[in-house]
DSSP file (Angstrom, degrees, kcal/mol; ACC not computed):
  #  RESIDUE AA STRUCTURE BP1 BP2  ACC     N-H-->O    O-->H-N    N-H-->O    O-->H-N    TCO  KAPPA ALPHA  PHI   PSI    X-CA   Y-CA   Z-CA
    1    1 A M              0   0    0      0, 0.0     2,-0.1     0, 0.0     0, 0.0   0.000 360.0 360.0 360.0 129.7    0.0    0.0    0.0
    2    2 A A        -     0   0    0      1,-0.1     2,-0.4     0, 0.0     0, 0.0  -0.444 360.0-117.9 -77.5 147.7    1.4    3.4   -1.0
    3    3 A T        -     0   0    0     -2,-0.1     2,-0.4     1,-0.0    -1,-0.1  -0.712  26.6-123.2 -84.3 133.7    1.9    6.1    1.6
    4    4 A R        +     0   0    0     -2,-0.4    -1,-0.0     1,-0.1     0, 0.0  -0.632  31.1 176.9 -79.1 128.0   -0.1    9.2    0.9
    5    5 A T        +     0   0    0     -2,-0.4     2,-0.3     2,-0.1    -1,-0.1   0.309  51.6  80.1-116.2   9.4    2.1   12.3    0.7
    6    6 A T  S    S-     0   0    0      1,-0.0     2,-0.1     0, 0.0    -2,-0.0  -0.801  83.1 -99.8-114.3 159.7   -0.4   15.0   -0.2
    7    7 A M        -     0   0    0     -2,-0.3    -2,-0.1     1,-0.1    -1,-0.0  -0.399  37.4-111.5 -74.3 152.3   -2.7   16.9    2.0
    8    8 A S        -     0   0    0      1,-0.1     3,-0.1    -2,-0.1    -1,-0.1  -0.427  45.1 -89.3 -73.5 156.0   -6.4   16.0    2.2
    9    9 A P        -     0   0    0      0, 0.0    -1,-0.1     0, 0.0     2,-0.0  -0.266  55.7 -88.2 -59.5 156.3   -8.9   18.5    0.6
   10   10 A P        -     0   0    0      0, 0.0     2,-0.5     0, 0.0    -3,-0.0  -0.317  37.1-119.2 -69.5 153.2  -10.2   21.2    3.0
   11   11 A V        -     0   0    0     -3,-0.1     2,-0.6    -2,-0.0    -3,-0.0  -0.814  22.7-148.0 -92.1 126.5  -13.3   20.5    5.1
   12   12 A H        -     0   0    0     -2,-0.5     2,-0.4     0, 0.0     0, 0.0  -0.871  18.2-173.1-100.3 119.9  -16.1   23.0    4.3
   13   13 A L        -     0   0    0     -2,-0.6     2,-0.1     1,-0.0    -2,-0.0  -0.858  17.5-130.4-112.8 146.2  -18.3   23.7    7.3
   14   14 A S        -     0   0    0     -2,-0.4     3,-0.1     1,-0.1    -1,-0.0  -0.386  38.0 -87.1 -84.2 169.5  -21.5   25.7    7.4
   15   15 A L        -     0   0    0      1,-0.1    -1,-0.1    -2,-0.1     3,-0.1  -0.445  55.5 -91.8 -71.9 153.0  -22.1   28.5    9.9
   16   16 A P        -     0   0    0      0, 0.0    -1,-0.1     0, 0.0     3,-0.1  -0.298  47.2-101.9 -63.3 151.4  -23.5   27.5   13.2
   17   17 A A        -     0   0    0      1,-0.1     2,-0.0    -3,-0.1    -3,-0.0  -0.377  41.6 -97.1 -70.3 150.9  -27.3   27.5   13.4
   18   18 A D        -     0   0    0      1,-0.1    -1,-0.1    -3,-0.1     3,-0.1  -0.340  47.8 -95.3 -66.0 152.2  -29.1   30.4   15.2
   19   19 A A        -     0   0    0      1,-0.1    -1,-0.1    -3,-0.1     2,-0.1  -0.410  48.1-100.5 -66.2 144.1  -30.0   29.8   18.8
   20   20 A P        -     0   0    0      0, 0.0    -1,-0.1     0, 0.0    35,-0.0  -0.386  34.4-122.7 -66.0 142.1  -33.6   28.6   19.2
   21   21 A R        -     0   0    0     -2,-0.1     2,-0.1    -3,-0.1     3,-0.1  -0.748  22.5-130.7 -90.4 132.4  -36.1   31.2   20.3
   22   22 A P        -     0   0    0      0, 0.0     2,-0.2     0, 0.0    34,-0.0  -0.469  32.7 -95.4 -75.5 151.8  -38.0   30.5   23.5
   23   23 A A    >   -     0   0    0      1,-0.1     3,-1.2    -2,-0.1     7,-0.1  -0.471  30.2-131.8 -66.2 138.7  -41.7   30.9   23.5
   24   24 A A  T 3  S+     0   0    0      1,-0.3    -1,-0.1    -2,-0.2    40,-0.0   0.778 101.2  38.8 -66.6 -29.8  -42.7   34.3   24.8
   25   25 A D  T 3  S+     0   0    0     39,-0.4     2,-0.5     4,-0.0    -1,-0.3   0.045  91.5 103.6-110.7  24.7  -45.4   33.1   27.2
   26   26 A C    <>  -     0   0    0     -3,-1.2     4,-1.9     1,-0.1     5,-0.1  -0.948  52.5-160.2-114.1 121.0  -43.7   29.9   28.6
   27   27 A D  H  > S+     0   0    0     -2,-0.5     4,-2.3     2,-0.2     5,-0.2   0.865  94.7  52.2 -67.8 -40.9  -42.1   29.9   32.1
   28   28 A V  H  > S+     0   0    0      2,-0.2     4,-2.6     1,-0.2     5,-0.2   0.930 110.5  46.2 -62.3 -47.3  -40.0   26.9   31.2
   29   29 A C  H  > S+     0   0    0      1,-0.2     4,-2.7     2,-0.2    -2,-0.2   0.904 111.8  52.6 -64.7 -37.5  -38.6   28.4   28.1
   30   30 A A  H  X S+     0   0    0     -4,-1.9     4,-2.1     2,-0.2    -2,-0.2   0.928 110.4  47.4 -63.3 -42.8  -37.9   31.7   29.9
   31   31 A A  H  X S+     0   0    0     -4,-2.3     4,-2.3     1,-0.2    -2,-0.2   0.922 113.1  47.9 -61.6 -46.1  -36.0   29.8   32.6
   32   32 A L  H  X S+     0   0    0     -4,-2.6     4,-2.4     2,-0.2    -2,-0.2   0.904 110.0  52.5 -63.7 -42.4  -34.0   27.9   30.0
   33   33 A A  H  X S+     0   0    0     -4,-2.7     4,-2.4     1,-0.2    -1,-0.2   0.889 110.0  50.0 -61.7 -38.7  -33.2   31.1   28.1
   34   34 A G  H  X S+     0   0    0     -4,-2.1     4,-2.2     2,-0.2    -2,-0.2   0.904 110.9  47.9 -67.0 -40.4  -31.9   32.7   31.4
   35   35 A Q  H  X S+     0   0    0     -4,-2.3     4,-2.5     2,-0.2    -2,-0.2   0.891 111.6  51.1 -66.3 -36.3  -29.7   29.7   32.1
   36   36 A R  H  X S+     0   0    0     -4,-2.4     4,-2.7     2,-0.2    -2,-0.2   0.912 109.7  50.0 -65.3 -42.9  -28.4   29.9   28.5
   37   37 A S  H  X S+     0   0    0     -4,-2.4     4,-2.2     2,-0.2    -2,-0.2   0.913 111.7  48.3 -62.7 -43.4  -27.7   33.7   28.9
   38   38 A E  H  X S+     0   0    0     -4,-2.2     4,-1.8     2,-0.2    -2,-0.2   0.903 110.8  50.1 -62.3 -43.0  -25.8   33.0   32.1
   39   39 A A  H  <>S+     0   0    0     -4,-2.5     5,-2.8     1,-0.2     4,-0.5   0.919 111.3  49.0 -64.3 -42.1  -23.8   30.2   30.6
   40   40 A H  H ><5S+     0   0    0     -4,-2.7     3,-0.8     3,-0.2    -1,-0.2   0.882 107.5  55.0 -60.5 -38.1  -22.9   32.4   27.6
   41   41 A R  H 3<5S+     0   0    0     -4,-2.2    -1,-0.2     1,-0.2    -2,-0.2   0.873 112.2  42.8 -63.4 -36.1  -21.8   35.2   30.0
   42   42 A R  T 3<5S-     0   0    0     -4,-1.8    -1,-0.2    -5,-0.1    -2,-0.2   0.446 116.5-113.4 -90.4   0.6  -19.4   32.8   31.8
   43   43 A G  T < 5 +     0   0    0     -3,-0.8     2,-1.5    -4,-0.5    -3,-0.2   0.714  65.9 146.8  78.2  23.0  -18.2   31.3   28.6
   44   44 A D     >< +     0   0    0     -5,-2.8     4,-1.9     1,-0.2     3,-0.3  -0.644  15.9 172.0 -94.3  81.4  -19.6   27.8   29.2
   45   45 A H  H  > S+     0   0    0     -2,-1.5     4,-2.1     1,-0.2    -1,-0.2   0.753  74.3  59.1 -67.0 -23.8  -20.4   26.9   25.6
   46   46 A S  H  > S+     0   0    0      2,-0.2     4,-2.3     1,-0.2    -1,-0.2   0.918 107.7  46.0 -66.7 -43.2  -21.3   23.3   26.5
   47   47 A A  H  > S+     0   0    0     -3,-0.3     4,-2.3     2,-0.2    -2,-0.2   0.860 110.1  55.3 -68.6 -34.1  -24.0   24.6   28.9
   48   48 A V  H  X S+     0   0    0     -4,-1.9     4,-2.1     2,-0.2    -2,-0.2   0.950 110.0  45.3 -59.8 -50.1  -25.2   26.9   26.1
   49   49 A S  H  X S+     0   0    0     -4,-2.1     4,-2.4     1,-0.2    -2,-0.2   0.895 110.7  54.1 -61.3 -41.6  -25.6   24.0   23.8
   50   50 A D  H  X S+     0   0    0     -4,-2.3     4,-2.4     1,-0.2    -1,-0.2   0.913 109.4  47.4 -57.7 -44.8  -27.3   22.0   26.5
   51   51 A C  H  X S+     0   0    0     -4,-2.3     4,-2.4     2,-0.2    -1,-0.2   0.880 109.3  53.8 -66.4 -39.7  -29.9   24.8   27.0
   52   52 A N  H  X S+     0   0    0     -4,-2.1     4,-2.4     2,-0.2    -1,-0.2   0.935 110.3  47.9 -58.6 -46.3  -30.4   25.1   23.2
   53   53 A V  H  X S+     0   0    0     -4,-2.4     4,-2.8     1,-0.2    -2,-0.2   0.922 111.8  50.1 -60.0 -45.5  -31.2   21.3   23.1
   54   54 A E  H  X S+     0   0    0     -4,-2.4     4,-2.6     2,-0.2     5,-0.2   0.868 109.3  50.5 -65.7 -36.7  -33.6   21.6   26.1
   55   55 A I  H  X S+     0   0    0     -4,-2.4     4,-2.3     2,-0.2     5,-0.2   0.941 113.3  45.1 -66.4 -45.3  -35.5   24.5   24.6
   56   56 A V  H  X S+     0   0    0     -4,-2.4     4,-1.4     1,-0.2    -2,-0.2   0.945 116.0  47.1 -63.0 -44.0  -36.0   22.7   21.3
   57   57 A A  H  X S+     0   0    0     -4,-2.8     4,-1.5     1,-0.2    -2,-0.2   0.892 112.3  50.2 -65.5 -38.8  -37.0   19.5   23.1
   58   58 A H  H  X S+     0   0    0     -4,-2.6     4,-1.7     1,-0.2    -1,-0.2   0.897 110.1  48.8 -65.0 -41.4  -39.4   21.3   25.4
   59   59 A R  H  < S+     0   0    0     -4,-2.3    -1,-0.2     1,-0.2    -2,-0.2   0.767 110.6  52.1 -74.0 -23.5  -41.1   23.1   22.6
   60   60 A G  H  < S+     0   0    0     -4,-1.4    -1,-0.2    -5,-0.2    -2,-0.2   0.773 111.9  46.0 -81.2 -25.4  -41.5   19.8   20.7
   61   61 A R  H  < S+     0   0    0     -4,-1.5     2,-0.3    -5,-0.1    -2,-0.2   0.756 119.9  29.4 -84.6 -27.1  -43.0   18.1   23.8
   62   62 A S  S  < S-     0   0    0     -4,-1.7     2,-0.5    -5,-0.1     0, 0.0  -0.746  75.4-117.6-128.6 174.0  -45.5   20.8   24.7
   63   63 A R              0   0    0     -2,-0.3    -4,-0.1     1,-0.1    -3,-0.1  -0.548 360.0 360.0-109.1  67.1  -47.5   23.5   23.1
   64   64 A C              0   0    0     -2,-0.5   -39,-0.4    -6,-0.2    -1,-0.1   0.523 360.0 360.0 -75.8 360.0  -46.0   26.5   24.8
């Protein structure tokens, strides 16, 4: 088997998706949005992502 001596082609990534919008009249969405803002303020991108997932999942489970 021959050894590859050239570089692989570049990886093309899309821009990150926009953060999900919490429902205006839902207390759970508002609490998650607050947690997301706090996580973003302290630079905890993992927690920001977790909150985004929770907002999407919550809105999918209920009719907020």
